[in-house]
C-alpha positions as CSV (number, residue, x, y, z in Angstrom):
1,M,-33.4,66.2,17.2
2,T,-31.4,66.0,20.4
3,L,-34.1,63.4,21.6
4,N,-33.6,61.1,18.8
5,L,-29.9,61.4,19.1
6,T,-30.3,60.5,22.7
7,R,-32.5,57.6,21.9
8,A,-30.0,56.4,19.3
9,K,-27.1,56.5,21.8
10,T,-29.2,54.6,24.3
11,W,-30.3,52.0,21.8
12,Y,-26.6,51.6,20.5
13,R,-25.4,50.9,24.0
14,K,-27.4,48.0,24.2
15,P,-25.3,44.6,23.6
16,E,-28.0,43.4,21.2
17,S,-27.9,46.6,19.2
18,Q,-24.1,46.6,19.1
19,I,-24.0,42.8,18.0
20,S,-26.7,43.3,15.2
21,G,-24.8,46.5,14.0
22,M,-21.5,44.7,13.8
23,T,-23.1,41.8,12.2
24,S,-24.6,44.1,9.5
25,L,-21.6,45.8,9.0
26,T,-19.6,42.7,8.7
27,F,-21.9,41.4,6.3
28,F,-21.9,44.3,4.3
29,V,-18.1,44.3,4.2
30,I,-17.8,40.9,3.5
31,A,-20.2,41.1,0.4
32,F,-18.7,44.2,-0.7
33,F,-14.9,42.9,-0.9
34,G,-16.3,39.4,-1.7
35,F,-17.9,41.0,-5.0
36,F,-14.7,42.6,-6.0
37,A,-12.8,39.4,-5.2
38,I,-15.0,37.1,-7.1
39,L,-15.5,39.6,-10.1
40,P,-12.3,38.6,-11.8
41,T,-13.3,34.8,-11.3
42,F,-16.5,35.4,-13.4
43,R,-14.6,37.2,-16.1
44,T,-12.1,34.3,-16.2
45,I,-15.1,32.0,-16.3
46,A,-16.9,34.0,-19.3
47,R,-13.5,34.3,-21.1
48,L,-12.9,30.5,-20.8
49,N,-16.4,29.7,-22.0
50,K,-15.8,31.9,-25.1
51,E,-12.5,30.0,-25.5
52,I,-14.3,26.8,-25.1
53,K,-16.9,27.7,-27.8
54,D,-14.2,29.0,-30.3
55,S,-12.2,25.9,-29.8
56,R,-15.1,23.7,-30.5
57,L,-15.7,25.7,-33.7
58,V,-12.1,25.3,-34.8
59,L,-12.4,21.6,-33.9
60,E,-15.4,21.3,-36.1
61,Q,-14.0,23.2,-38.9
62,M,-10.8,20.8,-38.9
63,Q,-12.9,17.8,-38.6
64,T,-14.5,19.0,-42.1
65,K,-11.3,19.7,-43.5
66,I,-9.9,16.2,-42.4
67,T,-12.9,14.7,-44.0
68,N,-12.5,16.7,-47.3
69,L,-8.8,15.8,-47.5
70,Q,-9.6,12.1,-47.0
71,T,-12.2,12.4,-49.5
72,A,-9.5,14.2,-51.9
73,Q,-7.1,11.4,-51.1
74,I,-9.3,8.6,-51.9
75,N,-10.4,10.4,-55.4
76,Y,-6.5,10.9,-56.3
77,S,-5.7,7.3,-55.4
78,Q,-8.4,6.3,-57.9
79,A,-7.2,8.6,-60.6
80,V,-3.6,8.3,-60.0
81,N,-3.3,5.5,-62.6
82,D,-5.2,7.6,-65.1
83,L,-2.9,10.6,-64.7
84,P,-0.6,9.8,-67.7
85,L,-3.7,9.4,-70.0
86,I,-4.9,12.7,-68.7
87,N,-1.7,14.5,-69.2
88,Q,-1.7,13.1,-72.8
89,L,-5.2,14.0,-73.6
90,L,-4.7,17.7,-72.1
91,P,-0.8,18.2,-72.2
92,E,0.8,21.4,-70.0
93,R,2.3,22.7,-73.2
94,E,1.4,23.3,-76.8
95,Q,3.4,20.1,-78.0
96,L,2.7,21.1,-81.5
97,D,5.6,18.8,-82.9
98,E,4.0,15.8,-81.4
99,L,0.5,16.9,-82.7
100,A,1.8,17.2,-86.3
101,W,3.6,14.0,-86.0
102,Q,0.5,12.2,-84.7
103,L,-1.7,13.5,-87.5
104,H,0.7,12.5,-90.1
105,Y,1.1,9.1,-88.4
106,L,-2.6,8.6,-88.7
107,A,-3.1,10.0,-92.2
108,A,-0.2,7.6,-93.7
109,G,-1.9,4.5,-91.9
110,G,-5.2,5.2,-93.5
111,G,-4.1,6.3,-97.3
112,V,-4.6,10.1,-96.7
113,T,-1.9,12.5,-97.7
114,I,-1.4,15.6,-95.7
115,T,-0.7,18.6,-98.1
116,N,-0.6,21.6,-95.7
117,L,-0.5,21.9,-92.1
118,S,-0.3,25.2,-90.2
119,F,-0.8,26.1,-86.6
120,G,-2.3,29.4,-85.3
121,A,-0.1,32.4,-84.1
122,Y,2.1,31.9,-81.2
123,A,1.9,34.5,-78.6
124,L,5.2,35.3,-77.0
125,V,3.5,36.2,-73.7
126,G,0.6,33.9,-72.8
127,P,-2.0,33.6,-70.0
128,T,-0.7,32.9,-66.7
129,S,-3.8,31.0,-65.3
130,S,-4.1,27.4,-65.2
131,Q,-7.1,27.3,-67.8
132,T,-7.3,25.4,-71.0
133,T,-6.3,27.0,-74.2
134,D,-7.3,26.0,-77.7
135,W,-4.6,26.2,-80.4
136,P,-6.0,26.7,-83.9
137,V,-4.8,24.4,-86.7
138,E,-5.6,24.1,-90.2
139,L,-4.7,21.4,-92.5
140,T,-5.4,20.2,-96.2
141,A,-5.6,16.5,-96.7
142,S,-6.1,14.3,-99.9
143,G,-7.2,11.0,-100.5
144,T,-10.4,9.0,-101.6
145,Y,-13.6,9.7,-99.9
146,P,-13.6,6.4,-97.8
147,A,-10.1,7.1,-96.6
148,L,-10.9,10.7,-95.7
149,K,-13.8,9.7,-94.1
150,D,-12.0,6.9,-91.9
151,W,-9.3,9.4,-91.1
152,L,-11.7,11.8,-89.9
153,E,-13.5,9.4,-87.7
154,S,-10.0,8.1,-86.3
155,L,-9.6,11.7,-85.1
156,N,-12.5,11.0,-82.6
157,Q,-10.3,8.6,-81.0
158,F,-7.3,10.8,-81.0
159,N,-5.1,10.5,-77.8
160,R,-5.3,14.3,-77.5
161,L,-8.3,16.9,-76.9
162,I,-9.2,18.2,-80.1
163,T,-12.3,19.9,-81.7
164,L,-13.1,19.8,-85.1
165,K,-14.6,23.2,-86.1
166,D,-14.9,23.0,-89.9
167,V,-14.6,20.4,-92.8
168,N,-14.8,21.5,-96.4
169,F,-14.5,19.0,-99.3
170,S,-13.5,20.0,-102.9
171,N,-12.8,17.9,-106.0
172,K,-9.8,19.1,-107.9
173,A,-8.6,17.4,-110.8
174,G,-10.3,14.1,-109.8
175,K,-8.8,14.3,-106.5
176,L,-10.8,14.8,-103.4
177,T,-9.3,17.2,-100.9
178,A,-10.5,18.2,-97.4
179,T,-9.7,21.4,-95.7
180,I,-9.9,21.0,-92.0
181,K,-9.8,23.5,-89.1
182,L,-9.6,22.2,-85.7
183,T,-8.3,23.2,-82.3
184,A,-6.0,21.2,-80.0
185,A,-6.3,22.0,-76.4
186,Y,-3.6,22.4,-74.0
187,L,-3.3,23.7,-70.3
188,S,-2.0,27.3,-70.5
189,G,0.0,28.9,-67.7
190,K,1.8,25.7,-66.5
191,G,4.3,25.0,-69.4
192,Q,5.1,29.0,-70.0
């Protein structure tokens, strides 16, 4: 073993060996410290790449939302003139007094007499969603068959969304009477 140690000392004393050893040690030290100096830079690059990808995804989603908002604005601008008609067709409250007045007005103009008009039960606590609710209405009208027929047909052009559920005709003492069940729609939740 001393022979190897002596040979190593002799070899290390040569200037070429010293330069070679110092060069190797210098490269090792530079590589070691360079790795730890560059490692935060690589982490920063990886983090910035992730942020760029996330930003691109957010930008794409924002572009989609902008496109959807522009489409909604175009649709709204096309429908804005029809909003009063839509609000009349599907009011935000029951508006039973107005419905009764309209039914009587149509009947009087066509030679029909409404003898009984009743509305379904009124709930003190109603639904809170913005869905439509059908309000039950039952009425009895009398008149001639052509007048009743024309009056029922005029309900199809009514300026409120109503649905005829049942119509029964009877002849009492030579007078034709129609018992009609219908529902009048309104938006529940908004007017309550």
